[in-house]
C-alpha positions in Angstrom: -0.4 8.6 13.5 -0.7 12.2 12.0 2.5 13.0 13.6 4.2 10.3 12.0 2.9 11.0 8.4 3.8 14.7 8.9 7.3 13.7 9.9 7.6 11.4 6.6 6.4 14.4 4.7 9.0 16.8 6.3 11.9 14.3 6.0 11.1 12.2 3.0 14.6 12.7 1.5 16.0 11.0 4.8 14.2 7.9 4.4 16.9 5.3 4.2 15.0 3.1 1.8 12.1 3.5 -0.7 10.9 0.4 -2.2 8.6 1.0 -5.5 6.5 -2.0 -6.4 6.0 -2.1 -10.2 3.6 -3.8 -12.7 4.8 -4.9 -16.2 2.1 -4.6 -19.0 -0.3 -2.5 -20.8 -1.7 -0.5 -17.9 -3.5 2.0 -20.1 -5.7 -0.7 -21.9 -6.7 -2.2 -18.7 -7.5 0.8 -16.6 -10.6 1.6 -19.1 -12.5 -1.0 -17.4 -13.0 -1.7 -13.7 -12.7 -5.3 -14.0 -9.5 -5.0 -15.8 -7.9 -2.5 -13.6 -8.7 -4.4 -10.4 -7.4 -7.8 -12.2 -4.3 -6.1 -13.0 -3.7 -4.2 -9.6 -5.0 -7.5 -7.7 -2.1 -9.0 -8.0 0.3 -6.5 -6.6 -1.3 -5.2 -3.5 -1.2 -8.5 -1.8 2.6 -8.8 -2.4 2.6 -5.0 -0.9 0.7 -6.2 2.2 3.0 -9.3 2.8 6.1 -6.8 2.2 4.6 -4.6 4.9 4.0 -7.6 7.3 7.4 -8.8 6.9 8.9 -5.3 7.8 6.7 -5.2 10.9 7.9 -8.5 11.9 11.6 -7.5 11.5 10.9 -4.4 13.6 11.1 -1.8 10.6 8.7 0.9 10.1 6.7 0.6 6.6 3.9 2.4 5.2 2.0 2.1 1.9 1.7 5.4 0.3 0.9 6.6 -3.6 0.8 10.4 -3.2 4.5 10.4 -4.8 3.4 9.0 -7.9 0.8 11.7 -8.7 2.7 12.1 -12.2 3.4 8.7 -13.4 5.5 10.2 -16.2 7.7 12.0 -13.6 7.9 9.1 -11.6 9.1 6.7 -14.4 11.4 9.6 -15.6 13.1 9.8 -12.1 13.1 5.8 -11.9 14.3 5.4 -15.4 11.3 3.1 -16.2 10.4 2.2 -19.5 6.7 3.1 -20.3 5.4 -0.6 -20.1 6.3 -0.6 -16.3 3.9 1.2 -14.0 5.1 2.1 -10.5 2.0 1.3 -8.1 3.2 2.7 -4.8 6.0 4.0 -2.6 7.0 2.4 0.3 9.3 4.2 2.9 11.2 1.9 4.9 13.2 2.4 8.0 13.7 2.1 11.8 10.8 3.6 13.7 11.5 6.5 15.8 9.7 5.3 18.8 8.1 1.8 20.0 5.2 0.5 18.3 1.9 0.5 19.9 -0.1 -2.6 20.7 -2.3 -3.7 17.8 -5.8 -3.8 18.3 -8.9 -5.3 16.2 -12.2 -5.0 16.4 -14.1 -8.4 17.2 -15.6 -10.6 14.3 -19.0 -10.1 15.4 -18.5 -6.3 14.9 -17.3 -6.3 11.3 -18.6 -9.8 9.9 -22.3 -9.4 7.9 -23.7 -12.5 6.9 -25.5 -13.0 3.4 -26.2 -9.3 3.3 -25.0 -5.9 5.1 -26.5 -5.3 8.5 -27.2 -9.2 9.3 -24.8 -9.8 12.4 -26.6 -12.7 13.6 -25.9 -16.0 11.9 -29.4 -17.4 13.0 -27.4 -20.1 15.0 
């Protein structure tokens, strides 16, 4: 994975498609409270995840990154965005250089806690 990330950094200008999901609205006011920020951004990240899953289903490589948005002012200027449009992520999309490896997940029993942290036994 580190090699893939480094390749992306070294060849960012060669990525065929960059998708920049954005939100419209007064983000500065909402960011002052955790509830406001999570409510505002909570609508876009599920959409981004669906986009990433769709890319994978089509055999495309895609990854969520936010580092290119270190300055929202410069990002807005480069993209020609008005001040009420907030870029939230950058998703490079292209054909993977190699094969996708097998996907693996931990078993549900290893990641689910019941009622409180550390309670792995449902008591059934």
